[in-house]
C-alpha positions as CSV (number, residue, x, y, z in Angstrom):
1,L,137.7,72.5,101.9
2,G,135.3,75.3,101.6
3,G,132.1,75.8,99.7
4,M,132.8,73.1,97.1
5,S,133.5,70.3,99.5
6,F,130.2,68.6,98.6
7,R,131.7,67.8,95.2
8,Y,134.1,65.2,96.7
9,I,132.9,61.7,97.0
10,G,133.1,60.6,100.7
11,I,133.6,64.0,102.0
12,E,131.5,63.5,105.1
13,V,133.6,60.4,106.0
14,F,136.8,62.5,105.4
15,F,135.5,65.3,107.7
16,R,134.7,62.7,110.4
17,R,138.2,61.2,110.2
18,L,139.8,64.7,110.3
19,I,137.6,65.6,113.4
20,Q,138.6,62.3,115.1
21,A,142.3,63.0,114.3
22,C,142.2,66.5,115.8
23,S,140.1,65.5,118.8
24,R,143.1,63.5,120.0
25,M,145.3,66.7,119.9
26,E,144.0,68.8,122.8
27,N,146.5,71.7,122.1
28,L,145.0,72.1,118.6
29,S,141.9,73.9,117.5
30,L,140.3,72.8,114.2
31,L,138.1,75.2,112.3
32,I,136.1,73.6,109.4
33,S,134.5,75.4,106.6
34,M,132.3,72.9,104.9
35,G,130.0,74.9,102.7
36,N,126.2,75.1,102.7
37,E,125.6,71.8,100.9
38,L,126.4,69.6,103.9
39,N,124.4,69.3,107.1
40,I,126.5,70.7,110.0
41,E,124.1,69.2,112.5
42,S,125.1,65.7,111.4
43,F,128.6,66.4,112.8
44,E,127.3,67.3,116.3
45,P,128.2,67.0,119.0
46,S,131.7,67.9,117.9
47,P,134.7,67.8,120.3
48,K,135.4,71.0,122.2
49,N,138.4,71.8,120.1
50,V,136.5,71.6,116.8
51,S,134.3,74.4,115.3
52,I,132.3,73.8,112.2
53,F,131.0,76.6,110.0
54,I,129.3,77.0,106.6
55,R,131.8,79.7,105.6
56,V,134.7,81.5,107.1
57,P,136.6,84.6,106.1
58,Q,139.6,82.6,104.9
59,L,142.1,85.5,104.7
60,R,141.3,86.6,108.2
61,V,141.5,83.1,109.6
62,L,144.9,82.4,107.9
63,E,146.3,85.3,109.9
64,A,146.0,83.2,113.0
65,T,146.5,79.8,111.5
66,D,149.5,77.4,111.8
67,L,148.4,74.9,109.3
68,M,145.7,74.6,106.6
69,V,144.1,71.4,105.5
70,M,142.7,71.8,102.0
71,H,142.1,70.3,98.6
72,G,145.0,72.0,96.8
73,G,143.3,74.7,94.8
74,T,145.4,77.4,93.4
75,N,143.7,80.3,95.1
76,S,143.9,78.8,98.6
77,I,147.6,77.8,98.0
78,S,148.4,81.4,97.0
79,E,146.6,82.7,100.1
80,C,148.5,80.3,102.3
81,I,151.8,81.3,100.8
82,T,151.0,85.0,101.3
83,A,150.0,84.3,104.9
84,G,153.0,82.0,105.5
85,V,150.9,79.0,106.4
86,P,152.0,75.4,105.6
87,I,149.5,73.0,104.0
88,L,148.2,69.5,104.4
89,A,146.6,68.9,101.0
90,Y,144.0,66.3,100.1
91,P,143.6,66.8,96.4
92,G,140.5,66.1,94.5
93,S,140.8,66.4,90.7
94,V,142.0,68.6,87.8
95,D,145.0,70.7,88.9
96,Q,144.9,69.8,92.6
97,P,147.0,66.6,92.5
98,G,149.8,68.4,90.7
99,N,149.5,71.4,93.0
100,A,149.8,69.2,96.0
101,A,152.8,67.4,94.6
102,R,154.5,70.8,94.1
103,L,153.8,71.7,97.7
104,V,155.5,68.6,98.9
105,Y,158.4,69.1,96.4
106,H,159.0,72.6,97.7
107,G,158.7,71.4,101.4
108,M,155.7,73.6,102.1
109,G,153.5,70.8,103.3
110,L,152.4,67.2,102.9
111,M,149.6,65.5,101.0
112,G,147.3,62.6,101.6
113,T,144.6,60.7,99.9
114,M,141.1,61.9,100.9
115,A,139.4,58.5,100.4
116,K,141.9,56.3,102.0
117,E,143.7,58.0,104.8
118,S,142.9,57.0,108.4
119,S,142.5,59.5,111.2
120,K,145.8,58.2,112.7
121,Q,147.6,58.9,109.4
122,M,146.0,62.4,109.3
123,Q,147.1,63.0,112.9
124,R,150.7,62.0,112.2
125,K,150.9,64.3,109.2
126,I,149.4,67.2,111.2
127,E,151.8,66.6,114.0
128,S,154.7,66.3,111.6
129,I,154.0,69.7,109.9
130,L,153.3,71.5,113.2
131,S,156.4,70.1,114.9
132,N,158.8,70.7,112.0
133,E,159.6,74.4,111.5
134,S,161.0,73.7,108.0
135,Y,157.5,73.7,106.5
136,T,156.7,77.2,107.7
137,K,160.2,78.3,106.8
138,N,159.9,77.0,103.2
139,V,156.5,78.7,102.8
140,H,158.1,82.0,103.8
141,I,161.0,81.4,101.4
142,K,158.6,80.8,98.6
143,R,156.6,83.9,99.5
144,D,159.7,86.1,99.5
145,E,160.8,84.6,96.2
146,I,157.4,85.4,94.6
147,L,157.5,88.9,96.0
148,R,161.0,89.5,94.6
149,N,159.9,88.3,91.2
150,T,156.6,90.1,90.8
151,T,157.7,93.6,90.2
152,P,155.7,95.6,87.7
153,D,158.6,95.5,85.2
154,K,158.9,91.7,85.4
155,I,155.1,91.3,85.1
156,D,155.0,93.5,82.0
157,A,158.0,91.6,80.5
158,S,156.2,88.3,81.1
159,I,152.9,89.5,79.5
160,D,154.9,90.8,76.5
161,A,156.6,87.4,76.1
162,I,153.3,85.6,76.3
163,L,151.7,87.8,73.7
164,K,154.7,87.5,71.3
165,L,154.6,83.7,71.7
166,E,150.8,83.7,71.0
167,V,151.4,85.8,67.8
168,K,154.1,83.4,66.7
169,M,151.9,80.4,67.3
170,R,149.0,81.9,65.3
171,E,151.4,82.6,62.5
172,A,152.7,79.1,62.5
173,I,149.2,77.7,62.5
174,R,148.3,79.8,59.4
175,A,151.4,78.8,57.5
């Protein structure tokens, strides 16, 4: 959940439940990036398959990741799609609930409720994503679709259409 995790009410309890869920899965390694606002020492000792950091190089970590647990922010979703990594989203506010719903709709992951989900529920969702190849396949399909539709010509045409629409809207407002 990165450097902004401190903004979420109950985030420490959420991290403890996530750690507990992953500690029961010995074939899994959990890497947590919790930002510099929380006290890492309060989570020690952590299970041997859990590593906690203030920050991590997310793009580099995604290269070797099978699943990302995150809040549903647009940038991280884009990075996961680019890396071909399915997502377990625990959305906070603003655009995150809608983003998470879209991930589920497109079969690229699952979502949960940060404040209410038990460690057992988290574990079941993690196991479900990791054991069902369709999540990764759907992320790859979406990545390929995005790459096919983001040629320079298509981007230019989209920008032109947006600018023309904005001009029409301003003219309509003045009229």
